[in-house]
C-alpha positions in Angstrom: -36.3 -27.3 -43.4 -32.7 -28.1 -42.1 -32.1 -24.3 -42.6 -35.3 -23.3 -40.6 -33.8 -25.9 -37.5 -30.8 -24.5 -38.0 -31.9 -21.0 -37.7 -34.2 -21.8 -34.8 -31.3 -23.4 -32.7 -29.1 -20.0 -33.6 -31.8 -17.8 -32.3 -32.4 -19.6 -29.4 -28.4 -19.5 -28.5 -28.3 -16.1 -29.1 -31.4 -15.7 -26.8 -29.6 -18.1 -23.9 -26.6 -16.2 -24.5 -28.4 -12.8 -23.5 -29.3 -14.3 -20.3 -25.9 -14.9 -19.4 -24.6 -12.4 -16.6 -22.9 -9.6 -18.3 -18.8 -9.3 -18.1 -17.5 -6.5 -16.4 -17.2 -3.3 -18.2 -13.4 -2.8 -19.5 -12.1 -6.0 -17.5 -11.7 -8.8 -20.3 -8.6 -8.6 -22.1 -7.3 -5.7 -19.6 -3.9 -5.5 -18.2 -4.2 -3.7 -14.6 -0.9 -2.2 -13.8 0.0 -1.3 -10.3 3.1 -0.2 -8.3 2.7 -2.0 -4.8 4.2 -3.0 -1.6 5.9 -6.8 -1.8 2.9 -9.3 -1.3 -0.1 -6.8 -2.2 -0.6 -8.6 -5.4 0.8 -12.1 -4.9 -0.4 -15.0 -7.3 -2.0 -16.8 -4.6 -5.1 -14.6 -4.6 -4.6 -11.9 -7.8 -5.2 -15.2 -9.8 -8.7 -15.7 -8.5 -9.2 -11.9 -9.7 -7.8 -12.6 -12.6 -10.1 -15.7 -13.4 -13.0 -13.5 -12.4 -12.7 -10.8 -14.5 -10.5 -11.8 -17.4 -8.1 -8.7 -16.7 -4.4 -9.7 -16.0 -2.7 -7.9 -12.8 1.0 -6.5 -13.6 2.3 -5.1 -10.4 5.9 -3.5 -9.6 7.4 -4.1 -6.3 8.5 -0.8 -4.2 11.1 -1.1 -1.5 10.2 2.4 -0.2 7.6 5.2 -0.6 9.9 7.6 -2.1 10.5 4.8 -4.8 6.8 4.3 -5.4 6.0 8.1 -5.7 8.9 8.8 -8.0 7.8 5.8 -10.3 4.1 6.4 -10.0 4.6 10.0 -11.2 6.7 9.2 -14.0 5.0 9.4 -17.3 2.6 11.7 -15.6 0.9 8.8 -13.8 0.1 7.2 -17.0 2.4 3.7 -16.2 0.3 2.5 -13.4 -3.4 2.3 -13.0 -3.0 1.8 -9.0 -0.8 2.5 -6.1 -0.7 0.7 -2.8 0.2 4.1 -0.7 1.2 4.3 2.8 0.2 7.8 4.7 3.3 9.2 4.3 2.8 9.9 0.3 -0.9 9.8 0.3 -1.0 13.8 0.7 2.2 13.8 -1.5 -0.1 12.1 -4.8 -3.2 14.3 -3.6 -1.4 17.7 -4.3 1.0 16.3 -7.2 -2.5 15.9 -8.9 -1.6 12.3 -9.7 -4.8 10.3 -8.2 -8.9 10.8 -8.3 -11.3 10.9 -6.0 -12.8 7.6 -5.0 -16.6 7.1 -5.8 -17.1 5.0 -2.8 -20.7 3.9 -4.4 -19.0 1.8 -7.2 -17.3 -0.4 -4.2 -20.1 -2.9 -3.1 -17.7 -3.9 -0.2 -16.7 -0.4 1.0 -19.2 -0.4 3.9 -17.6 -3.4 5.4 -14.5 -1.3 6.0 -14.1 -0.7 9.8 -15.8 2.9 10.4 -12.8 4.6 11.5 -11.0 3.8 8.3 -13.5 4.6 6.3 -12.4 8.2 5.0 -9.6 8.5 7.3 -7.5 11.7 7.6 -4.5 9.8 6.0 -6.4 9.3 2.9 -9.0 12.1 2.6 -8.7 15.5 1.4 -11.5 18.2 0.9 -13.6 16.2 2.4 -13.1 13.4 -0.3 -11.9 10.1 -0.5 -8.8 9.5 -2.2 -8.0 6.1 -1.1 -9.2 3.0 0.3 -7.7 1.5 3.2 -7.0 -2.0 3.0 -4.4 -3.0 5.3 -2.3 -1.9 8.0 0.4 -3.1 10.7 3.4 -1.8 12.8 6.9 -2.1 12.3 8.4 -4.7 14.4 11.8 -6.0 15.8 12.8 -9.2 14.5 15.6 -11.4 16.0 17.1 -15.1 15.2 16.0 -17.2 18.2 19.0 -19.2 18.5 21.2 -16.1 18.2 19.5 -13.8 20.7 19.3 -15.7 24.2 15.8 -14.1 25.2 13.1 -12.3 23.6 14.0 -8.4 23.3 11.6 -6.3 25.2 13.2 -2.8 23.9 14.8 -1.4 20.6 17.7 -0.6 22.8 18.7 -4.4 21.9 19.9 -2.8 18.5 22.7 -1.1 20.4 24.1 -4.0 22.3 27.8 -4.4 21.3 27.5 -7.8 21.4 25.7 -7.6 18.2 27.5 -5.2 16.6 27.7 -5.7 12.8 24.5 -8.3 12.6 21.7 -5.9 12.4 20.2 -4.1 9.7 17.3 -1.5 9.5 15.3 -0.3 6.6 16.8 1.8 3.9 14.4 4.8 4.4 14.1 8.2 5.7 10.9 7.4 7.7 13.1 5.2 10.0 13.9 8.4 11.7 10.6 8.6 13.0 11.4 5.3 15.0 14.5 6.6 16.3 12.6 9.8 17.3 10.3 7.7 19.6 13.4 5.8 20.8 14.4 9.4 22.3 10.9 10.0 23.7 9.7 12.3 21.3 5.9 12.8 21.5 5.0 13.4 18.1 7.5 11.6 15.5 6.6 13.5 12.5 7.0 16.4 13.5 10.5 17.1 14.4 12.7 20.6 14.7 16.0 20.9 13.5 17.4 20.4 17.2 15.3 17.1 17.3 16.7 16.0 14.2 20.1 16.8 15.3 19.9 14.3 18.3 18.2 11.7 15.9 21.4 12.1 13.6 23.7 11.6 16.9 21.7 8.5 17.7 22.1 7.3 14.2 25.5 7.6 14.2 25.6 5.8 17.0 24.0 3.0 15.7 25.8 3.1 12.2 28.7 0.8 13.2 26.6 -2.0 14.1 24.6 -1.7 10.7 25.5 -4.5 8.4 23.4 -3.6 5.6 20.2 -1.2 4.8 17.6 -3.3 3.4 15.1 -2.5 0.7 12.6 -5.3 0.1 11.2 -8.1 2.7 13.0 -10.3 0.4 16.3 -8.9 0.5 15.9 -9.0 4.7 14.8 -12.7 4.7 18.0 -13.4 2.8 20.3 -11.5 5.2 18.7 -13.5 7.9 19.1 -17.0 6.1 22.9 -16.5 5.0 23.6 -15.4 8.6 24.7 -11.9 8.2 22.3 -10.5 10.5 20.7 -11.7 13.8 18.4 -8.6 14.7 16.3 -6.4 12.4 13.9 -3.3 12.3 11.3 -5.3 10.2 8.1 -5.5 8.7 5.9 -8.4 9.8 5.7 -10.0 5.9 9.4 -11.0 6.5 8.5 -12.9 9.8 5.6 -14.6 7.5 8.2 -15.6 5.0 10.9 -16.6 7.3 8.4 -18.7 9.3 7.2 -20.6 6.4 10.7 -21.4 5.5 11.3 -23.0 9.1 13.7 -20.2 10.2 14.1 -19.7 13.9 12.8 -16.1 13.9 10.8 -14.3 16.7 9.0 -11.1 16.5 8.6 -8.4 19.1 6.6 -5.0 19.2 7.9 -3.0 21.8 4.8 -1.3 23.2 5.0 2.5 23.0 7.7 2.9 20.6 6.0 1.5 17.4 5.5 3.2 14.0 3.8 1.7 11.5 1.9 2.3 8.1 -2.3 2.3 6.9 -2.0 1.5 3.4 -4.6 2.6 0.8 -5.3 1.8 -2.9 -5.5 4.8 -4.7 -6.5 5.3 -8.5 -4.2 7.5 -11.1 -5.9 10.5 -12.3 -4.8 9.0 -16.0 -5.7 5.4 -15.6 -6.6 3.7 -18.6 -8.4 1.0 -16.8 -10.7 2.6 -13.9 -13.3 0.1 -14.0 -11.0 -2.6 -13.6 -9.3 -0.7 -10.5 -12.5 -0.4 -8.9 -13.0 -3.8 -9.6 -9.6 -4.7 -8.0 -10.3 -2.7 -4.9 -13.7 -4.4 -4.3 -12.0 -7.7 -4.5 -9.1 -7.1 -2.1 -12.0 -5.7 0.5 -14.1 -8.8 0.0 -13.5 -11.8 2.2 -11.4 -13.7 -0.1 -9.4 -10.6 -0.7 -8.4 -9.9 2.8 -7.6 -13.4 3.8 -5.2 -13.6 0.7 -3.3 -10.5 1.7 -3.2 -11.6 5.4 -2.1 -15.1 4.8 0.8 -13.6 2.4 1.8 -10.8 4.6 0.9 -11.4 8.2 -0.8 -7.9 8.3 -4.1 -7.0 9.6 -7.1 -6.4 7.4 -9.1 -3.7 7.4 -12.9 -4.9 7.0 -15.5 -7.0 8.7 -15.6 -9.4 5.7 -11.7 -10.0 6.3 -12.7 -10.7 10.2 -15.5 -13.3 8.7 -12.9 -14.8 6.5 -9.9 -15.5 8.9 -12.1 -16.2 11.9 -12.5 -14.3 15.4 -9.4 -15.8 17.0 -7.0 -14.9 14.3 -9.0 -11.6 13.9 -7.9 -10.9 17.5 -4.7 -11.7 17.2 -4.0 -9.3 14.5 -5.9 -6.3 16.3 -9.0 -6.3 14.1 -11.2 -6.9 16.9 -10.8 -3.6 18.7 -8.4 -1.6 16.8 -6.7 -0.9 20.0 -3.0 -1.5 18.4 -3.8 0.6 15.7 -4.4 3.4 17.9 -1.3 2.9 19.6 1.1 2.5 16.6 2.5 6.4 15.2 1.4 5.9 11.8 3.3 7.1 8.9 1.9 10.5 7.7 3.0 13.5 5.9 6.2 15.1 7.0 6.5 19.1 6.6 10.3 19.4 6.2 10.8 15.9 4.9 13.6 17.4 2.3 15.4 17.8 5.8 14.6 14.1 6.6 16.3 13.0 3.1 19.3 15.1 3.9 19.7 13.3 7.1 19.0 10.1 6.0 21.6 10.4 3.0 24.1 11.5 5.3 23.9 8.4 7.3 23.9 6.0 4.5 27.1 7.5 2.9 
């Protein structure tokens, strides 16, 4: 009799387990690898994804798009499942055959992406989506509010002799586009040899005032906190980090002279965890994922679910309500004569 009761109990237990929701395919026990910009896989929200899926997220931070592209390409794209690519390398990744087209039908939250961001020209090629936009923002001017008397209104403040030796700019050839805007170039990503010569002259003028070229947002925050710099060409992420540390920091965005980035998740053509990669992208598009990214970085989100998660007031401050700032920013994009940009930048760096 006891045997019959035990057998009946086991059969009932198996039947009950069959009614439980199925675990996401390929997730439990996997490790999703990614190379990303700082803050995009922060534990404050990544842990929630890991708890929901059973898949660990292992990320490597990059300090520039060139570093990101080089590391992603290593091993034929097998080292990382995902990359958080900005618009200056999305086409490079596509042409190198390193990423796969995105099947948007696999993303429940894809329709929540702002319509102008769906299949944007920065991440779609041959009429196919190769990336999924999830965040964007401008490159801003940060300053120590106790050392800089009033809020700057122009990038010209970087050339003010009183701040010589106390400024920092990104160690990134894409900074050339910013200098081109300061010089009044209409298209900062389509520069002739003559244009580049002007940019070089302007950078050489600025070079003696540069304390250091920064590579990560954390390094930049340390430069401010150590008192080495009082002005910086920066990302909003560093403003968020310094504000949370109660550092006297201000941020301004000089109108008409802004570059920026629209970032996309792209999946490696040789990813070993494709299903988990789609799950991660869908999570970041959700209200919870979008809010997580915005809370950590201070960047703008890209979905209606993100707007709902942070509320209309904050969404308006991040220009997510009408995308007017996004339209104004000269977003990073592919540069045809990029080898000349790199050469110029190396000359300035040395």
